[in-house]
Residue, then its C-alpha position, 0 to 999 in steps of 0.5 A: m737177433p738171435e733166433p731163440m730170442k724170436k721164438l721166445v717173445k713170439l711164445l709169450v706173446e702168445e700167451h698173453r693173448r690167451l691170457l687176454v681172452l681169459t681176462g676178457e671173460l672174466e671182464a665180462i662175466l664180472p662187470r663192475k655195476s651189476a647187482r647180479p651175481p656171476d655165474r659162479t660155476r663158470l667164474k670157476q673154471l675161468l680162474e683155473q684156466f686162468i691160473e694154469l697159464l699164468t703158473a706157466h708163463g710165469r715160469l717161462e719168465v723165470t727160466e728164460l725171459f727174465p735172463a735174456l733181460e738181465k743180458r740186454l737191460p743195463q744194470a740200471d734198469h734190472w729193476q724192471i725184472k724185480m718188479l716183474e716178478i713181484q707182479d707175476e706173483a701178485i697177480l697169481s695170488e689175488a686169482r687163487h685168492l678169488h678162487e679159494w673164495l668162491l670153493e670156501h664161500p656159499s653161493t648165497a655169501p655176498f660178492e661185491q668185495r670179490r667184484e673189486d678183487g675180479a677188477r684188480l686182477i684183470r687190470w693188473s693182467k692188462e697191466h703185465v702185457g702192456f708193459e712187457e709188450e711195449r718196454l721189453f719185448p722191443r728191447l729183447l728184439e732190436g738188440r744192443e743197438w737200441k739201448i746205445e742209441n736210446r738212452k739220453 
């Protein structure tokens, strides 16, 4: 395994850890069954950090990860790259949507639908991390032998 690939995966995993920390904080501030409105100031801050991190993460995936996957994955599995692109866009769009709503609506506006948006953002973020780390990164780290031995 080339050293640049190890560095790329390590960097992406570090970003995933930061993303999961932010996701955990979002989960704490947006409990699903709470009638209490969230601290909107803190929620805005978390979403801004989330959006900034996810934007940089997405850029790294487009410029480094996706080309590496295109080289490593068999052509029949390239749909996974497209799926990640769509997922990245959806997560970022959901975060921006929630952030914009907070900026545009007074603190007295009902928040219940936004709580569902937040839950979706949290779920999608965890799924993104899990898919990459469990299904794709091992394929990058194990090299071409993985494809030959595990394609049955």
